[in-house]
MOPAC internal coordinates of N, CA, C and O (Angstrom, degrees):
PM7 1SCF
backbone

  N    0.0000 0     0.00 0     0.00 0    0    0    0
  C    1.4560 1     0.00 0     0.00 0    1    0    0
  C    1.5563 1   110.40 1     0.00 0    2    1    0
  O    1.2310 1   119.19 1   -40.07 1    3    2    1
  N    1.2148 1   119.15 1   139.93 1    3    2    1
  C    1.3368 1   127.99 1  -178.53 1    5    3    2
  C    1.5243 1   110.04 1   -80.00 1    6    5    3
  O    1.2310 1   115.78 1   -62.55 1    7    6    5
  N    1.3046 1   125.62 1   117.45 1    7    6    5
  C    1.4138 1   124.37 1   178.46 1    9    7    6
  C    1.5498 1   118.20 1   -99.71 1   10    9    7
  O    1.2310 1   123.21 1  -124.88 1   11   10    9
  N    1.2586 1   111.46 1    55.12 1   11   10    9
  C    1.4732 1   118.42 1  -177.94 1   13   11   10
  C    1.6574 1   106.32 1  -104.46 1   14   13   11
  O    1.2310 1   125.64 1   -77.63 1   15   14   13
  N    1.4632 1   106.77 1   102.37 1   15   14   13
  C    1.4340 1   119.24 1  -176.95 1   17   15   14
  C    1.5058 1   108.36 1  -101.30 1   18   17   15
  O    1.2310 1   120.18 1   -13.59 1   19   18   17
  N    1.3662 1   117.26 1   166.41 1   19   18   17
  C    1.4519 1   122.76 1   174.05 1   21   19   18
  C    1.5635 1   104.34 1   -76.05 1   22   21   19
  O    1.2310 1   122.63 1   -18.66 1   23   22   21
  N    1.2948 1   112.58 1   161.34 1   23   22   21
  C    1.4040 1   122.10 1  -178.17 1   25   23   22
  C    1.5123 1   108.14 1   -52.12 1   26   25   23
  O    1.2310 1   120.36 1   129.05 1   27   26   25
  N    1.4116 1   116.92 1   -50.95 1   27   26   25
  C    1.4567 1   118.53 1  -176.48 1   29   27   26
  C    1.4707 1   112.53 1   -62.85 1   30   29   27
  O    1.2310 1   119.42 1   146.69 1   31   30   29
  N    1.3446 1   118.72 1   -33.31 1   31   30   29
  C    1.4366 1   122.08 1   174.54 1   33   31   30
  C    1.4971 1   116.95 1   -64.89 1   34   33   31
  O    1.2310 1   123.04 1   141.97 1   35   34   33
  N    1.2753 1   111.77 1   -38.03 1   35   34   33
  C    1.5045 1   120.71 1   179.31 1   37   35   34
  C    1.6141 1   105.60 1   -64.66 1   38   37   35
  O    1.2310 1   121.98 1   132.22 1   39   38   37
  N    1.3657 1   113.82 1   -47.78 1   39   38   37
  C    1.4498 1   115.39 1  -176.62 1   41   39   38
  C    1.5937 1   108.66 1   -61.13 1   42   41   39
  O    1.2310 1   124.95 1   131.81 1   43   42   41
  N    1.3451 1   108.11 1   -48.19 1   43   42   41
  C    1.6090 1   110.95 1   176.81 1   45   43   42
  C    1.5044 1   117.23 1   -50.36 1   46   45   43
  O    1.2310 1   122.58 1   133.92 1   47   46   45
  N    1.4802 1   112.65 1   -46.08 1   47   46   45
  C    1.3711 1   119.72 1   175.66 1   49   47   46
  C    1.6084 1   112.37 1   -57.45 1   50   49   47
  O    1.2310 1   122.13 1   129.12 1   51   50   49
  N    1.2417 1   113.53 1   -50.88 1   51   50   49
  C    1.4560 1   116.88 1   176.49 1   53   51   50
  C    1.5342 1   111.78 1   -51.13 1   54   53   51
  O    1.2310 1   122.22 1   124.66 1   55   54   53
  N    1.3713 1   113.35 1   -55.34 1   55   54   53
  C    1.4687 1   119.52 1  -176.48 1   57   55   54
  C    1.4647 1   112.12 1   -62.05 1   58   57   55
  O    1.2310 1   117.97 1   152.34 1   59   58   57
  N    1.3128 1   121.48 1   -27.66 1   59   58   57
  C    1.4047 1   125.67 1   173.93 1   61   59   58
  C    1.5398 1   111.79 1   -74.20 1   62   61   59
  O    1.2310 1   121.60 1   137.40 1   63   62   61
  N    1.1761 1   114.55 1   -42.60 1   63   62   61
  C    1.4859 1   125.22 1   173.79 1   65   63   62
  C    1.4784 1   114.64 1   -53.50 1   66   65   63
  O    1.2310 1   122.28 1   136.36 1   67   66   65
  N    1.3430 1   113.25 1   -43.64 1   67   66   65
  C    1.3899 1   120.02 1   179.25 1   69   67   66
  C    1.5201 1   112.38 1   -69.97 1   70   69   67
  O    1.2310 1   119.48 1   147.13 1   71   70   69
  N    1.3425 1   118.59 1   -32.87 1   71   70   69
  C    1.4881 1   120.19 1   176.41 1   73   71   70
  C    1.4997 1   108.67 1   -71.70 1   74   73   71
  O    1.2310 1   119.27 1   152.68 1   75   74   73
  N    1.2973 1   119.01 1   -27.32 1   75   74   73
  C    1.5140 1   122.60 1  -177.80 1   77   75   74
  C    1.4979 1   106.31 1   -91.56 1   78   77   75
  O    1.2310 1   116.41 1  -175.36 1   79   78   77
  N    1.2985 1   124.44 1     4.64 1   79   78   77
  C    1.4078 1   121.01 1   176.31 1   81   79   78
  C    1.5765 1   112.15 1    88.25 1   82   81   79
  O    1.2310 1   117.69 1  -176.24 1   83   82   81
  N    1.2567 1   122.01 1     3.76 1   83   82   81
  C    1.3651 1   130.87 1  -176.70 1   85   83   82
  C    1.4298 1   113.73 1  -101.40 1   86   85   83
  O    1.2310 1   117.61 1   -32.15 1   87   86   85
  N    1.3057 1   122.15 1   147.85 1   87   86   85
  C    1.4099 1   124.40 1  -178.83 1   89   87   86
  C    1.4784 1   109.80 1  -110.42 1   90   89   87
  O    1.2310 1   120.30 1   -16.43 1   91   90   89
  N    1.3102 1   117.03 1   163.57 1   91   90   89
  C    1.5460 1   121.54 1   176.95 1   93   91   90
  C    1.4632 1   108.70 1   -68.63 1   94   93   91
  O    1.2310 1   119.67 1   -29.28 1   95   94   93
  N    1.2758 1   118.24 1   150.72 1   95   94   93
  C    1.5694 1   121.36 1  -179.43 1   97   95   94
  C    1.4916 1   110.62 1   -54.79 1   98   97   95
  O    1.2310 1   116.58 1   146.08 1   99   98   97
  N    1.3749 1   124.11 1   -33.92 1   99   98   97
  C    1.4024 1   123.78 1   178.43 1  101   99   98
  C    1.5719 1   109.92 1   -63.14 1  102  101   99
  O    1.2310 1   120.14 1   138.69 1  103  102  101
  N    1.3165 1   117.33 1   -41.31 1  103  102  101
  C    1.4639 1   126.23 1  -175.47 1  105  103  102
  C    1.6821 1   104.00 1   -68.52 1  106  105  103
  O    1.2310 1   121.61 1   139.60 1  107  106  105
  N    1.3570 1   114.53 1   -40.40 1  107  106  105
  C    1.3523 1   115.62 1  -172.46 1  109  107  106
  C    1.6652 1   106.69 1   -71.90 1  110  109  107
  O    1.2310 1   121.85 1   150.03 1  111  110  109
  N    1.2162 1   114.06 1   -29.97 1  111  110  109
  C    1.4880 1   117.83 1   176.96 1  113  111  110
  C    1.5225 1   110.11 1   -67.83 1  114  113  111
  O    1.2310 1   123.34 1   136.09 1  115  114  113
  N    1.4114 1   111.21 1   -43.91 1  115  114  113
  C    1.4310 1   115.87 1  -177.16 1  117  115  114
  C    1.5973 1   110.38 1   -66.86 1  118  117  115
  O    1.2310 1   122.20 1   144.84 1  119  118  117
  N    1.3760 1   113.39 1   -35.16 1  119  118  117
  C    1.4253 1   115.95 1  -178.31 1  121  119  118
  C    1.5388 1   107.29 1   -71.82 1  122  121  119
  O    1.2310 1   119.24 1   144.93 1  123  122  121
  N    1.3150 1   119.05 1   -35.07 1  123  122  121
  C    1.4140 1   119.23 1  -174.71 1  125  123  122
  C    1.5116 1   107.19 1   -73.88 1  126  125  123
  O    1.2310 1   119.32 1   146.79 1  127  126  125
  N    1.3138 1   118.91 1   -33.21 1  127  126  125
  C    1.5229 1   118.59 1   174.30 1  129  127  126
  C    1.4923 1   111.76 1   -64.96 1  130  129  127
  O    1.2310 1   121.42 1   139.30 1  131  130  129
  N    1.3389 1   114.88 1   -40.70 1  131  130  129
  C    1.3986 1   124.94 1   180.00 1  133  131  130
  C    1.5395 1   108.22 1   -60.87 1  134  133  131
  O    1.2310 1   120.76 1   136.50 1  135  134  133
  N    1.2942 1   116.15 1   -43.50 1  135  134  133
  C    1.4489 1   120.51 1  -175.10 1  137  135  134
  C    1.5004 1   108.36 1   -68.38 1  138  137  135
  O    1.2310 1   121.86 1   135.56 1  139  138  137
  N    1.3661 1   114.05 1   -44.44 1  139  138  137
  C    1.5242 1   118.71 1  -177.86 1  141  139  138
  C    1.6339 1   105.82 1   -61.93 1  142  141  139
  O    1.2310 1   121.08 1   138.32 1  143  142  141
  N    1.3246 1   115.53 1   -41.68 1  143  142  141
  C    1.5645 1   118.29 1  -175.79 1  145  143  142
  C    1.6280 1   104.57 1   -60.81 1  146  145  143
  O    1.2310 1   121.40 1   130.34 1  147  146  145
  N    1.3563 1   114.93 1   -49.66 1  147  146  145
  C    1.4684 1   117.06 1  -179.44 1  149  147  146
  C    1.4696 1   113.00 1   -58.44 1  150  149  147
  O    1.2310 1   121.06 1   134.14 1  151  150  149
  N    1.3879 1   115.58 1   -45.86 1  151  150  149
  C    1.4229 1   120.56 1   178.67 1  153  151  150
  C    1.6352 1   108.43 1   -58.13 1  154  153  151
  O    1.2310 1   120.52 1   139.18 1  155  154  153
  N    1.1811 1   116.61 1   -40.82 1  155  154  153
  C    1.5398 1   115.31 1  -178.84 1  157  155  154
  C    1.4381 1   109.93 1   -71.56 1  158  157  155
  O    1.2310 1   118.57 1   147.39 1  159  158  157
  N    1.2964 1   120.34 1   -32.61 1  159  158  157
  C    1.4841 1   126.11 1   174.31 1  161  159  158
  C    1.5409 1   109.82 1   -64.01 1  162  161  159
  O    1.2310 1   122.59 1   134.38 1  163  162  161
  N    1.2656 1   112.64 1   -45.62 1  163  162  161
  C    1.4838 1   113.83 1   177.24 1  165  163  162
  C    1.4829 1   118.00 1   -64.51 1  166  165  163
  O    1.2310 1   122.74 1   137.13 1  167  166  165
  N    1.3904 1   112.35 1   -42.87 1  167  166  165
  C    1.3987 1   112.90 1   172.45 1  169  167  166
  C    1.5201 1   120.68 1   -64.79 1  170  169  167
  O    1.2310 1   120.66 1   151.85 1  171  170  169
  N    1.3712 1   116.35 1   -28.15 1  171  170  169
  C    1.4379 1   121.56 1   167.91 1  173  171  170
  C    1.4570 1   112.80 1   -62.61 1  174  173  171
  O    1.2310 1   122.74 1   134.44 1  175  174  173
  N    1.3971 1   112.35 1   -45.56 1  175  174  173
  C    1.4148 1   112.78 1  -177.52 1  177  175  174
  C    1.6508 1   115.06 1   -70.54 1  178  177  175
  O    1.2310 1   121.83 1   148.29 1  179  178  177
  N    1.3708 1   114.11 1   -31.71 1  179  178  177
  C    1.4030 1   118.68 1   174.56 1  181  179  178
  C    1.4244 1   109.52 1   -64.98 1  182  181  179
  O    1.2310 1   116.26 1   136.66 1  183  182  181
  N    1.3784 1   124.72 1   -43.34 1  183  182  181
  C    1.5334 1   128.05 1   178.67 1  185  183  182
  C    1.4908 1   109.59 1   -62.30 1  186  185  183
  O    1.2310 1   119.65 1   139.34 1  187  186  185
  N    1.4620 1   118.28 1   -40.66 1  187  186  185
  C    1.3725 1   121.99 1   178.65 1  189  187  186
  C    1.5336 1   113.21 1   -59.16 1  190  189  187
  O    1.2310 1   122.45 1   130.69 1  191  190  189
  N    1.4361 1   112.91 1   -49.31 1  191  190  189
  C    1.4328 1   121.27 1  -176.79 1  193  191  190
  C    1.5496 1   111.61 1   -65.18 1  194  193  191
  O    1.2310 1   122.57 1   146.51 1  195  194  193
  N    1.4478 1   112.67 1   -33.49 1  195  194  193
  C    1.5037 1   114.26 1  -178.77 1  197  195  194
  C    1.5630 1   103.75 1   -68.47 1  198  197  195
  O    1.2310 1   120.18 1   133.36 1  199  198  197
  N    1.3464 1   117.27 1   -46.64 1  199  198  197
  C    1.4854 1   120.78 1  -174.22 1  201  199  198
  C    1.4637 1   111.20 1   -58.80 1  202  201  199
  O    1.2310 1   121.02 1   142.22 1  203  202  201
  N    1.4045 1   115.65 1   -37.78 1  203  202  201
  C    1.4796 1   119.06 1  -175.57 1  205  203  202
  C    1.5175 1   108.78 1   -70.52 1  206  205  203
  O    1.2310 1   120.51 1   139.43 1  207  206  205
  N    1.3766 1   116.62 1   -40.57 1  207  206  205
  C    1.4347 1   124.06 1   175.70 1  209  207  206
  C    1.4969 1   108.45 1   -59.20 1  210  209  207
  O    1.2310 1   120.68 1   134.85 1  211  210  209
  N    1.2928 1   116.30 1   -45.15 1  211  210  209
  C    1.5447 1   116.39 1  -174.07 1  213  211  210
  C    1.6164 1   105.91 1   -70.54 1  214  213  211
  O    1.2310 1   119.89 1   139.55 1  215  214  213
  N    1.1770 1   117.82 1   -40.45 1  215  214  213
  C    1.5761 1   118.06 1  -177.37 1  217  215  214
  C    1.4841 1   109.48 1   -71.26 1  218  217  215
  O    1.2310 1   119.23 1   142.78 1  219  218  217
  N    1.3671 1   119.08 1   -37.22 1  219  218  217
  C    1.3894 1   119.44 1   174.72 1  221  219  218
  C    1.5768 1   116.26 1   -64.69 1  222  221  219
  O    1.2310 1   121.59 1   138.67 1  223  222  221
  N    1.2667 1   114.56 1   -41.33 1  223  222  221
  C    1.4096 1   115.80 1   171.63 1  225  223  222
  C    1.5347 1   119.03 1   -66.75 1  226  225  223
  O    1.2310 1   122.68 1   149.66 1  227  226  225
  N    1.3644 1   112.48 1   -30.34 1  227  226  225
  C    1.5659 1   113.95 1   170.11 1  229  227  226
  C    1.4876 1   112.97 1   -68.77 1  230  229  227
  O    1.2310 1   121.16 1   143.82 1  231  230  229
  N    1.3255 1   115.38 1   -36.18 1  231  230  229
  C    1.4594 1   120.94 1  -175.15 1  233  231  230
  C    1.5236 1   105.57 1   -73.29 1  234  233  231
  O    1.2310 1   117.20 1   136.13 1  235  234  233
  N    1.2858 1   122.94 1   -43.87 1  235  234  233
  C    1.4127 1   122.79 1   177.68 1  237  235  234
  C    1.4675 1   112.34 1   -63.92 1  238  237  235
  O    1.2310 1   116.27 1   139.48 1  239  238  237
  N    1.3914 1   124.70 1   -40.52 1  239  238  237
  C    1.4023 1   129.36 1   175.38 1  241  239  238
  C    1.4882 1   109.16 1   -60.44 1  242  241  239
  O    1.2310 1   119.91 1   137.40 1  243  242  241
  N    1.3555 1   117.78 1   -42.60 1  243  242  241
  C    1.4257 1   120.51 1   176.05 1  245  243  242
  C    1.5656 1   118.48 1   -59.59 1  246  245  243
  O    1.2310 1   125.19 1   139.21 1  247  246  245
  N    1.4649 1   107.64 1   -40.79 1  247  246  245
  C    1.4517 1   111.40 1  -179.55 1  249  247  246
  C    1.5127 1   113.14 1   -79.98 1  250  249  247
  O    1.2310 1   120.56 1   160.35 1  251  250  249
  N    1.2747 1   116.53 1   -19.65 1  251  250  249
  C    1.4995 1   117.68 1   170.89 1  253  251  250
  C    1.5307 1   108.72 1   -73.70 1  254  253  251
  O    1.2310 1   119.31 1   140.59 1  255  254  253
  N    1.3382 1   118.92 1   -39.41 1  255  254  253
  C    1.4106 1   119.84 1   179.39 1  257  255  254
  C    1.5314 1   113.26 1   -63.26 1  258  257  255
  O    1.2310 1   124.16 1   140.43 1  259  258  257
  N    1.4038 1   109.62 1   -39.57 1  259  258  257
  C    1.4907 1   116.71 1  -178.64 1  261  259  258
  C    1.5386 1   107.44 1   -64.86 1  262  261  259
  O    1.2310 1   118.83 1   137.83 1  263  262  261
  N    1.3378 1   119.83 1   -42.17 1  263  262  261
  C    1.3836 1   125.17 1   180.00 1  265  263  262
  C    1.5908 1   112.32 1   -64.19 1  266  265  263
  O    1.2310 1   122.09 1   140.43 1  267  266  265
  N    1.3125 1   113.61 1   -39.57 1  267  266  265
  C    1.3605 1   116.70 1   175.52 1  269  267  266
  C    1.5989 1   113.89 1   -60.55 1  270  269  267
  O    1.2310 1   123.61 1   136.97 1  271  270  269
  N    1.2905 1   110.69 1   -43.03 1  271  270  269
  C    1.5256 1   122.06 1  -177.15 1  273  271  270
  C    1.6317 1   103.48 1   -62.77 1  274  273  271
  O    1.2310 1   122.02 1   131.78 1  275  274  273
  N    1.3170 1   113.74 1   -48.22 1  275  274  273
  C    1.5421 1   118.42 1  -179.90 1  277  275  274
  C    1.4362 1   110.10 1   -60.12 1  278  277  275
  O    1.2310 1   119.89 1   134.49 1  279  278  277
  N    1.4025 1   117.82 1   -45.51 1  279  278  277
  C    1.3616 1   120.21 1  -178.71 1  281  279  278
  C    1.5243 1   113.77 1   -61.44 1  282  281  279
  O    1.2310 1   122.67 1   140.23 1  283  282  281
  N    1.3342 1   112.49 1   -39.77 1  283  282  281
  C    1.4805 1   118.73 1   177.09 1  285  283  282
  C    1.4944 1   113.51 1   -59.85 1  286  285  283
  O    1.2310 1   122.83 1   136.34 1  287  286  285
  N    1.4636 1   112.18 1   -43.66 1  287  286  285
  C    1.4520 1   115.66 1   179.05 1  289  287  286
  C    1.4564 1   115.94 1   -68.97 1  290  289  287
  O    1.2310 1   122.30 1   143.74 1  291  290  289
  N    1.3183 1   113.20 1   -36.26 1  291  290  289
  C    1.4663 1   114.78 1   173.75 1  293  291  290
  C    1.4952 1   114.40 1   -70.16 1  294  293  291
  O    1.2310 1   118.56 1   146.33 1  295  294  293
  N    1.1952 1   120.35 1   -33.67 1  295  294  293
  C    1.5258 1   125.92 1   171.90 1  297  295  294
  C    1.4769 1   107.10 1   -63.72 1  298  297  295
  O    1.2310 1   117.08 1   133.07 1  299  298  297
  N    1.2002 1   123.16 1   -46.93 1  299  298  297
  C    1.4226 1   123.99 1  -179.06 1  301  299  298
  C    1.5329 1   112.99 1   -66.28 1  302  301  299
  O    1.2310 1   120.54 1   141.32 1  303  302  301
  N    1.3926 1   116.58 1   -38.68 1  303  302  301
  C    1.3804 1   118.79 1   168.97 1  305  303  302
  C    1.5955 1   118.24 1   -61.52 1  306  305  303
  O    1.2310 1   122.73 1   143.58 1  307  306  305
  N    1.3261 1   112.38 1   -36.42 1  307  306  305
  C    1.4631 1   120.19 1   179.14 1  309  307  306
  C    1.5217 1   107.67 1   -69.49 1  310  309  307
  O    1.2310 1   119.52 1   136.22 1  311  310  309
  N    1.2983 1   118.52 1   -43.78 1  311  310  309
  C    1.5176 1   123.28 1  -176.22 1  313  311  310
  C    1.5871 1   104.77 1   -68.28 1  314  313  311
  O    1.2310 1   120.89 1   141.33 1  315  314  313
  N    1.3418 1   115.89 1   -38.67 1  315  314  313
  C    1.4385 1   118.36 1   178.88 1  317  315  314
  C    1.5418 1   111.73 1   -66.17 1  318  317  315
  O    1.2310 1   122.61 1   137.87 1  319  318  317
  N    1.2779 1   112.61 1   -42.13 1  319  318  317
  C    1.5177 1   118.32 1   177.99 1  321  319  318
  C    1.5219 1   109.14 1   -63.17 1  322  321  319
  O    1.2310 1   119.15 1   134.56 1  323  322  321
  N    1.3284 1   119.22 1   -45.44 1  323  322  321
  C    1.3771 1   122.31 1   178.79 1  325  323  322
  C    1.5959 1   116.49 1   -61.05 1  326  325  323
  O    1.2310 1   123.08 1   142.73 1  327  326  325
  N    1.2913 1   111.70 1   -37.27 1  327  326  325
  C    1.4845 1   119.92 1   173.68 1  329  327  326
  C    1.5877 1   110.59 1   -67.85 1  330  329  327
  O    1.2310 1   120.13 1   135.80 1  331  330  329
  N    1.2890 1   117.35 1   -44.20 1  331  330  329
  C    1.4782 1   120.38 1   174.47 1  333  331  330
  C    1.5406 1   108.28 1   -61.14 1  334  333  331
  O    1.2310 1   120.47 1   135.10 1  335  334  333
  N    1.3587 1   116.71 1   -44.90 1  335  334  333
  C    1.4643 1   121.46 1  -176.35 1  337  335  334
  C    1.5091 1   106.94 1   -63.32 1  338  337  335
  O    1.2310 1   122.07 1   133.84 1  339  338  337
  N    1.2924 1   113.64 1   -46.16 1  339  338  337
  C    1.6547 1   121.26 1  -174.80 1  341  339  338
  C    1.6129 1   101.74 1   -61.95 1  342  341  339
  O    1.2310 1   119.00 1   130.75 1  343  342  341
  N    1.2421 1   119.52 1   -49.25 1  343  342  341
  C    1.4976 1   123.76 1   178.71 1  345  343  342
  C    1.4783 1   110.01 1   -50.80 1  346  345  343
  O    1.2310 1   118.13 1   128.16 1  347  346  345
  N    1.2260 1   121.17 1   -51.84 1  347  346  345
  C    1.4661 1   127.22 1  -176.86 1  349  347  346
  C    1.5884 1   108.16 1   -63.64 1  350  349  347
  O    1.2310 1   121.59 1   143.77 1  351  350  349
  N    1.3249 1   114.56 1   -36.23 1  351  350  349
  C    1.5239 1   112.45 1   178.01 1  353  351  350
  C    1.4503 1   111.20 1   -76.17 1  354  353  351
  O    1.2310 1   117.65 1   153.62 1  355  354  353
  N    1.2397 1   122.07 1   -26.38 1  355  354  353
  C    1.4928 1   122.61 1   175.10 1  357  355  354
  C    1.3579 1   117.38 1   -72.94 1  358  357  355
  O    1.2310 1   119.27 1   160.48 1  359  358  357
  N    1.4527 1   119.00 1   -19.52 1  359  358  357
  C    1.3821 1   121.77 1   173.95 1  361  359  358
  C    1.5093 1   121.17 1   -67.05 1  362  361  359
  O    1.2310 1   126.02 1   153.80 1  363  362  361
  N    1.2998 1   106.03 1   -26.20 1  363  362  361
  C    1.5751 1   112.34 1  -174.76 1  365  363  362
  C    1.4553 1   111.81 1   -63.73 1  366  365  363
  O    1.2310 1   120.10 1   180.00 1  367  366  365

Protein backbone atom coordinates (compact mmCIF):
# COMPACT_ATOMS: atom_id res chain seq x y z
CA UNK A 1 0.00 0.00 0.00
CA UNK A 2 1.27 3.42 -0.90
CA UNK A 3 1.64 5.74 2.12
CA UNK A 4 1.44 9.09 0.38
CA UNK A 5 -0.54 11.33 2.70
CA UNK A 6 -1.27 15.01 2.58
CA UNK A 7 0.95 17.36 4.53
CA UNK A 8 -1.69 17.84 7.23
CA UNK A 9 -2.20 14.07 7.51
CA UNK A 10 1.55 13.53 7.89
CA UNK A 11 1.69 16.15 10.64
CA UNK A 12 -1.28 14.53 12.36
CA UNK A 13 0.35 11.08 12.15
CA UNK A 14 3.57 12.46 13.62
CA UNK A 15 1.71 14.22 16.44
CA UNK A 16 -0.29 11.08 17.19
CA UNK A 17 2.86 8.98 17.15
CA UNK A 18 4.46 11.29 19.69
CA UNK A 19 1.50 10.91 22.03
CA UNK A 20 1.80 7.13 21.70
CA UNK A 21 5.54 7.17 22.39
CA UNK A 22 6.45 6.55 18.77
CA UNK A 23 8.62 8.72 16.61
CA UNK A 24 8.46 9.55 12.96
CA UNK A 25 10.34 7.21 10.61
CA UNK A 26 12.92 9.94 9.91
CA UNK A 27 13.53 10.36 13.63
CA UNK A 28 13.87 6.60 14.03
CA UNK A 29 16.44 6.53 11.23
CA UNK A 30 18.39 9.37 12.84
CA UNK A 31 18.19 7.71 16.24
CA UNK A 32 19.37 4.45 14.72
CA UNK A 33 22.29 6.20 13.01
CA UNK A 34 23.15 7.97 16.24
CA UNK A 35 23.00 4.70 18.17
CA UNK A 36 25.29 3.01 15.63
CA UNK A 37 27.74 5.91 15.87
CA UNK A 38 27.78 5.72 19.67
CA UNK A 39 28.16 1.94 19.53
CA UNK A 40 31.13 2.36 17.21
CA UNK A 41 32.69 4.94 19.52
CA UNK A 42 32.11 2.65 22.50
CA UNK A 43 33.80 -0.26 20.72
CA UNK A 44 36.75 1.96 19.75
CA UNK A 45 37.04 3.12 23.37
CA UNK A 46 36.88 -0.46 24.67
CA UNK A 47 39.55 -1.57 22.18
CA UNK A 48 41.79 1.35 23.19
CA UNK A 49 41.37 0.55 26.89
CA UNK A 50 42.12 -3.14 26.28
CA UNK A 51 45.26 -2.26 24.31
CA UNK A 52 46.37 0.18 27.01
CA UNK A 53 45.90 -2.47 29.68
CA UNK A 54 47.79 -5.05 27.62
CA UNK A 55 50.70 -2.66 26.98
CA UNK A 56 50.79 -1.52 30.62
CA UNK A 57 50.89 -5.13 31.80
CA UNK A 58 53.70 -5.93 29.37
CA UNK A 59 55.66 -2.84 30.42
CA UNK A 60 55.30 -3.63 34.12
CA UNK A 61 56.33 -7.25 33.54
CA UNK A 62 59.37 -6.04 31.62
CA UNK A 63 60.27 -3.59 34.40
CA UNK A 64 59.91 -6.30 37.03
CA UNK A 65 62.12 -8.60 34.96
CA UNK A 66 64.73 -5.87 34.57
CA UNK A 67 64.66 -5.17 38.31
CA UNK A 68 65.15 -8.87 39.06
CA UNK A 69 68.13 -9.01 36.71
CA UNK A 70 69.66 -5.91 38.32
CA UNK A 71 69.00 -7.32 41.79
CA UNK A 72 70.72 -10.58 40.83
CA UNK A 73 73.71 -8.68 39.43
CA UNK A 74 73.96 -6.52 42.53
CA UNK A 75 73.60 -9.60 44.72
CA UNK A 76 76.33 -11.38 42.76
CA UNK A 77 78.61 -8.35 43.08
CA UNK A 78 77.98 -8.15 46.81
CA UNK A 79 78.66 -11.86 47.23
CA UNK A 80 81.80 -11.51 45.14
CA UNK A 81 82.92 -8.49 47.16
CA UNK A 82 82.29 -10.36 50.40
CA UNK A 83 84.31 -13.33 49.15
CA UNK A 84 87.13 -11.03 48.15
CA UNK A 85 86.89 -9.26 51.50
CA UNK A 86 86.79 -12.57 53.35
CA UNK A 87 89.82 -13.75 51.43
CA UNK A 88 91.74 -10.63 52.41
CA UNK A 89 90.81 -11.07 56.03
CA UNK A 90 92.01 -14.69 56.03
CA UNK A 91 95.43 -13.68 54.71
CA UNK A 92 96.26 -11.88 57.90
